[in-house]
N, C-alpha and C positions, 0 to 999 in steps of 0.2 A: 787342549794342553796335548802334545805332542813329543813322543818321547824317542831319542834319535840316538844310534852309534853307525858311524863309517854308513850314513844314509844317501849321500848325494845323489847315486841314483834312484832312491826312492822320493825324497823329498817333494819335487816339483809336482808331481801327481797325486800326492799327498795333501799337498798344502794348497793346491791349485781345487780340489774338491772341498776342501773345508771352506774356501774361500767362495765357492759358488753354491752353498748351502741357502735353502730359500729362507731359512732364519738366520740372519748377518748373527757373527761372532762377536760377542760383549769382547773380547779380547783373545789373543793367539800369544800362548806361551809354547814357545820348544825348549824342550830341556836336552841338553846336548850332552853326551857321557864323554867327553874329552874325545871327541873324534878326532883322526889325524887326515881323514879325508880333504875333501873340500866344501863341506857340509857348510861350515860358518864362512866361509866367503861365499856361498851360495847364500843363504838367506841373508846376507848383509845385502847383498847386490839385486835380488828378486822379490826379497819380503821385508821391505821396511819396518812395515807394519807389526811383524812379530820381535817378541818378547824372549831374548835368547838366555834361559838358564846355563851360564857354560859352566860346568862342573870340573872338576880339575882332576878326577879319577875318573875310571867307569867302572862301579860300585855295581850295574846292573840295572834290569827295568825297573824293581823293588824300589830302591832308594830314588831313581830320578822320577816315578809316579809320586813318591811322598814330598818330595822338593816342590814338583808344579801342583800340589796341591795345597802346601803351606805358602806358596807365593802366588794362589788366584786369588782376585777380589770378589769371586763368587760363590756362592752357595752348593751350587750344581756346576760341576765339573765336567768336561767332555773329555775323556781319557784313549788316545788313538795312539798306536802303535806305527811306526814310519811307511810299515810296508801295507798300510790300511788306505784302500782306497774307497770312500764315500757317495752312494748314494744322495742327490743333492738334497732327499726331503730325510735324511738321516736324523739331524737335529732335533726337527719340528717330532718326527716321530717319537724319539725318545723322551723327550720332554714330555709330550702328553700321557708316554707310559709310565714315566715315575711318578708324575701328578696326581695319576688315578686311584680312587680310594680304595682299598683291600683291608681284608682284614688282619695283615700285619704291614706295617709300614716299611715301604720298600728302600733300600739300601741304595740299591744301585741294580741299574739295566742293561742288556746286550743286545747287540745287533746278531742279526743271523748273518754268518761270514759264511760266504761263498767262495768257491777256487778263482782266483784271478785268471787263468786259463781256459777254465769251465766255467763260466758265471752260473750254469742252469745244475751245477753240484754242491749240495751244503759243503764245509768244512767245517766251521764249530759255529754251534750255535746254543751251549751250554751242556750240563747235563746231572746225573744223579753221584752220589758221593759213594764210590765200591769202597766197602770196610776194608779191601788190601791196600787202602790207601790211593786210589786212584779216582778219575773220574770215568765214570761209565756217560760217555759224551750221546746223545740225541743225535739222530740223523747225519750220522760220520758218514762222510762219500754217500750221502744218497742225492738220487736226483731231486732238483727242488720242487720237480713236480708230483713227488710221491712224499716229499717229506712231510712228517706229522706236524701238528700244530700253525693254528692262525690265530693274528692278533697278536695278543700279548699274553704271556704263558708264563706261570710259576715254574723257576726250576730250583734246581739247589747249588752249583755248581756254575760258573761263569767263565768264559775263557778269555782274557782281558788284551783282543786286539782291538777292540772298541767299546766302551763302557763309559755310561753318563752316573753319576757317582752323586749321591750324597754326600758332600765333604765331610759335616759333621759328622753323620753316621760312623764314615770308614775311617777318620782319623781318632774318633772316640773309641773303636774297637783296635786301637792299635795303628792302624793303617798296613801297608804291605810290608811284611817282615822281610828287610832289607839280609838277613843274612845267606838268605834261599839264591841271592844273586838271579838265578833265572829257573824254571822249573818249578813247580808247585806253589810259588808266592799268590797267583788266583785262586787256585783250590784251598788253599790256607786260610786267605781272605774271607771266602766264601761261606768255608763251613763257619767260622770264628762267629762271621753276621747271621748265619741260620741258626749256630746255638745261642744266640744272645738274643733272638727273637725275629730277627727283621727277615724283610722277602728280597729275593734275588727273582729278577724276572729277564723275559727273553721276548724283542721286538720282532717277531720275525716277518714285519714288511718292513723291517728299516734294515736296508741291505748293505753289507759292504763286500768288495772285492780285496781278497786277501791275497797278499803273494807269497813270497820264497820265506822271510825271514834273511837273517846273518847266516851265512856260510860258517861254519864250525861251531855253532854255538846254539843257536835257536832252527836252522837247516837242516832238514835230514833228508838224504839224496837217497832215491830207492834203492835199495837194498846195502844201504850201509847206517849206522849209526855213528856216529864220531865221539872219540872217548871221552870229551867235555861232556857232552847229553849224557853217557853213560857214570860218569862221575857225580853229577849233579842229580842225576836218577837215583844212586847207589845213599848219596847222604841226603838229599833232601827228602824222601818218601820217610825215612823212619823219623829226622826231624819234626814233619809234620804229623805222626802218626804218637810219640813222644810227647808234644806239644798240647796236641787237642785230645785224643779219646781218652775217656775215662779207664784206670787201671781194671776194671773187668771186665771191661769192651776188651781191651787188649788180650785178657788170660783169653777169655772165650773165641777171640777171632783167632787163638797163637796158631792154630793148623794151617789155617789159610794163609795165615801170613808169612809161615816160614815154607808153606808149597810156593807161593809166587814167587818167593825171594830164591828158591833153589832153580826154579825154572829161570827168572830173571839172570841168576849169576852164570847158567848156562849159555845162556842167547848170548852175553856178553862176552862171554868164554868164546866161544864161537865168533862173535864179531873181531875179536882179539883187544877185547877191551877187559880183559879179568884184569890188569892193574888198575885202570879208573875203578871196577867196581870195589878193589879192595881199600884204595884210597880214600873212595867215599864213605867206607865202612869208618878207615879210621878217623876220618873227619866228622863225621857224626859222634863218635865219641869224644872230640875234643869238643863239641858244641852242646854235649850233655847239661854241663851246670847249668848254662844260659839257657837252655832249651826249659831246664825243670822251674827255672824264674818265669819265666816266658806262661810257664803250664797253670803255676797258681793261678794267674789273672784270667786266664781261659776259665778255668773252672769257676772261679768267683763269678764270671758275667754270665756263666752259661742259664737258660730257663729253660731247655729240652734235654730229655737224655739224648744220647748218641743212637740206641736203637729206634727211634724215630726217625733218622734221617739217614743211618746206612742201609744200604741195599746187597744184594751178593750176586748182582749180574745187569747185563751182559758186560764182560770185558771188552775195550775197544782195543782192536789191533789194525796195524797200518794195512791197507787192501794188498801191497805189494805180497807181503807175508803169507796172508790168505789164498793168494794162487798159487803156494807149491804145496802136494800133496802131503810130505813129512810136517811142515809146521803147522797147516791145518788142521790135520788131525790132533796134533798136540793141542792148538786152543781150543777146540772143542771139548777137548778130554777137561783140561784145565777149568774152561770156563763150567762147565758141568760140576766137578768136582769141587770147585769153591761155591758154586749156589747150593750145591748138596749141603754143603758144611753151614753155611749161614742160615738156611731154614732151620737146620736142627739148634743153630746155638743163638740166634737172633734175640728169643725171648730172653735170654740172662744176660745181655749186652749191659750196659750201664747206661 
């Protein structure tokens, strides 16, 4: 199942790679988020085998993935973003990984995603849950030859470029939270699955080349952070925290949470994004009643405490930021301060 929005330029390479899988697809679903480019015409002309779910509005990739999961006829569903280009053996490797017996039932397995223009460098292959409400990424921008991990390895957080999921497990956990629209929706699902006792895996030998995403929404140009991403980050991070963490965890983590928020606000202001940052906070407060309702469901389903899963670092920073002396020093200081606090506070978390 492919999620598409304004992806006419991306779809041919993505869908051709799916056609070329060594294991034939049982069905091909494309969920289109009300694209206004030529995506739907292209699908009709070049990919008649695709079942197109043409949505009337663009409610983001989370809503599109849920729609595709509900429409799929199989219990195991491959979720692919339109800017992902799969190696021919990816589906075989993911199916093998998800089927392997382990101490915990696996709800999903992700690919090792490399940069499209630098396929010898890792982009995303999962990570751990940083207590400030972020994903501490593994191997981020590391040369592939130096990347840690071989075969199938357990991770905590998955990045939803390309995932093979157990549909019943994912939908049973509530699916992707559609209120996020974009950003944090995969982190949120991953934590809920881990709290409920499921495993999340990364298949290091299942390689996907990852392109740039949608400009202005999922795409960050070097040196620029779009206002839309500032807004979603500002709102969604606190939705994630309020929904998933135990109250005691929020209390003991508060100094680190507030320190990170201060630095993030300053960064947003320097990018000209103070307005989106403030709007994000207002939008978070508007969602709070619904978030608290979902919180009760998460806490009722949990099987493990926060302190077993949350880590104190390292923070993940975009490489172009670390190339400047001032931001690099600030990043090192912030990472050290947050890690030091969590070493003191973790044992008191819920």
